[in-house]
N, C-alpha and C positions, 0 to 999 in steps of 0.2 A: 469579443467573444461573450455571448449572451446566454444565460441559462434561465431566462424568465419563463415561468410556467413549468419548469422541470423539477423533478423530485430526485434527490440523490441519497443513497446510503453510503456512509463513510465509516469504514472499520478502522480500528486503531486511532480513534478520534480524540483521545484524551490529552494528546500533546503532540509536539513535533510536527511532522508532515500532515498528519490527519487533522490536527487543530487548525493549521494554516490553511488547509484546503476548505475546511468548514467555513472559516471567515470569508475566504475568497469566493466560494460558491454562492454564499448568501449575498455577498456584495454584488454578484453578477445576476441575481434574481432567483436563485434556486431556493427550494425548501429542502432541508436536510435532516436525515435521521442519523444521529451520531451513535456509534457502537463501540464499546470498549469494556474491559473488565474493571476498570478503576472508576468507581461511581463518583467519588468526590471530584476528581479532576474532570470527568465527563460533564458533570453539572456545571462546573466553573466555565468550561468552554461554551456550553449551550446557553448559559444565562444571558450574555450580552447580545445574543442573536435573536432573542425574543421569540415571537410567534412563528418565525421562519425555521426554528429548529426544535427537534425533540430528541430525546436520548433513550438508549436502551442498554442495560448492562448485560453483557453476554461474553462467553468464551467462544470465539469463532471456530475452535476446533471441535466443538460439540454440535453435531448436525441438528439436533432438536432445538438448540438455542439459535442456530442459524435460521432455521425455519421460522422460529418465533420472531426474530428481529425483522425479517422480511415481512411477515404478516403484520407486525406492529406498524411498519412504515406504510403499508397499504391501507390499514385502518385509519391512521392519522391523516395521511395526505392523499389517499385515493389511488395510489399505484407507485411504481418505481420506473424511472427512466434511466438512471445512472447508478452504477455500483462502482465505488472507488474502494477496491479490496486492498487496503493499505496495512492491515495489522500484520505484524511479523516480529520475530525474536531472533537475536543473534546467537544464542546458545553459548556454550563454553568455549573459550579460547585455549586450545591445546593441540598437540600433534595428533594425527589420526589414531596412532597406536595407543594413545592415552585417553581417548574419548570413551565414554561409557554408553552402553546401549540405550539406557533410558533418556539420556540427554539428546542423543541422535534422533530417537523416535519423537521426542517432544518437539524438536525443531521442525520436523516434517509434519507433525500434526497441525501445528499453527500455520506454518508458511505455505504448505501445499494443500493439505486437506481443508484447512480453513478457507482458502480461496475457492477450492472446488465446491464446498458446501454453499458458499455465497452465490457462486455462478448457478449452481444447480437449482436453487430456490428462487432466484430473481428472473430467470429466463422465461418461465411461463407468464409472469406478469408483464415483462417487457414485450413479449410476443403479442400479447393481447392488445398492447398499445401501439403496435406497428413497428417496434424496434427499440433500440436503446444503445447505450455505450457502457462497456465494462472496462475499467482501467485498473490495472494490477500493479502494485508496487513490487518490482523485482529489485535488481541491484546490478552494479557492475560485476558483482560476484555471480550473476547469472550468465556472464559472458567469458570471464577469466577465472583463474584460480586465485586463492589467497591463503597463504601459509597460516596454519593454526585455526582456520575457520572451516574445516572440512564439512561438518553437518550443514552449516549455513550455505556454503557454496553449492553443495549437492542439492539442497532444497531449492535454491534459486535457479539452478540449471533445470531442475524438474519443472519448476514454475514456468519457465520459458516454453517448454514443451506443451504444457497445459494451455498457455495463452495461444500458441500457434494452432493447436488442435481445436480449441474453442472458436477461434476466428474462422476456421474452415467450416465447422459444423453449424455455426450460428448465423453466418452471412445470409442464408436463405430466409431467416426471420427478421432481417434488417438490424441485427445486433452486431456492433463492432466490438472487437476485443483487442486491447493493446497493453503493452507494459511500459511503465516509466522506470528507468534504470539509474538510480542515483549513485554517485560516487560518495566519497566522504562528505557527510553533512554534519553540521554543528548541532547535534542533538543527543538525546540520552543514549541511543544505541552506540554511537561512536565513542562517547565518554566511557561506556562500559567496556568496549573493546580495548580502548587505550589502557584503562586501569587493570584489566585482566592480563594484558600483554606485559605490562611493566608496573606492578603495584607501587613501587617506590618512586617511579618517575614517569607517570603517564604522559607528561608534556613532551617527553622525548619521542614517544610513539606518534603524538600529534605532529611534531615537527618532521618526523620521517615521512609520514603520509603527505604532508604539504609539499615536501621536496619531490614527490612523484606526480604532482598536479601541475601541468603547464601554467594554469592561471594562478598558481601560487597560494591558494587558500581553500578552506572548506566551503562548501555551498551552504545555503540557508534552506530551511524548510519552506519558506515562501517561494524560493526559486523552483523547487520541485512542484509545489502546488500550482504554479503557473503552467507548467507543462501538463499536469493532470487536468487542468481546466481546458486547455487546448484539446486534449484527447476526449474529454467529456462533452465538448460542445460541437456544434455543427461545423465549426471551422476545420475540423479534421474528418469531414464526411467521406473522404476517399482513403482513409487510413484504417487498416485492420491487420492484425497479426504482427504488428511492428514492435520494435524495442527502441525506446526513445531515451538516449543517454542525457543525463544531467550530471556531468562528472568533471567539468573544468578541464577536459582533455585527458583525464586519468588513463582511460583505456588506450589512448593513442601512444602512450609511452612504451 
């Protein structure tokens, strides 16, 4: 799977899946524009990638900032071929009746509007180049429910509708749109979910999740990045509108 000559925007690139994808995409020949709110971490990810990477500090839920990071990528690298819309937040872990409106709205702003803004502003550039690939980080929570994660689950289900609609609308432009759907991954988000669910013994939550995974372990950010690479590359040329599970069998249980 080769990305030589391709330019990718990766949101949520300051750590975890986004950082793993940045390293992998560059290794496969791409130039990358890394986007995140965390400037120090973003700089740390970009530095080892040298001239193949640039970075832009932005809140993906702000449309003007989304417009700006796309424009910055075009100015630096000449265009956009790939959008890996990976930025997302888990929100508060609590029963639905105890969730607060502002928390619910914030999860949707980042997880749904943030992806839509990215798609909206890269499509004209991709169309001018004859096509492209949009890869969205959804979740197993976009397929099933998860107790205590109502806003997150609802946002990821909404995201799957967005992916399927975008795939239908953009096929005529040669733009493919797919979702990668991770299960439990050993990263900051899962650590937050574990500690919110059981502040005194988050390891018990970790163990409980592992017992629901046929492969018996959490996945790694690198394993998710490999599937994102497949979807970003020409190897997936006949794939659009799909949901690609990276979950160790979690959804099969």
